[in-house]
C-alpha positions, 0 to 999 in steps of 0.5 A: 499500499502506497501512501498518499504524498502530500508535498512537492517540491519547488521548481528547480529542486531535483532530489530523488524520491526517496531522499525527498521523501525522507526529507519530507519526513523531517520537514513535517517535523519541523513544523510540529516542533514550529507549531509547539514552539508558538504553543510554548511561547504563548503560555511561558518564556520559550527560549531565544535560541530555540525559535531561532532554530525552528525558524530558519529550519522552517525558512530552509524547508520552504525553499525545498517544498511547497506548502 
């Protein structure tokens, strides 16, 4: 059984399907971390370094994938 692909590469990005699938999994995890970080920021102080790491990761993923 094949899972439905829920991501699309940005124009001009080339990588094998297996690599793209693995990177997409990392990207999904990063987006989840971003949602969690946003929740934490609303509830208490979030370490600035964590916020910066999440933001940089999301920017990097947006250069690879269309959300």
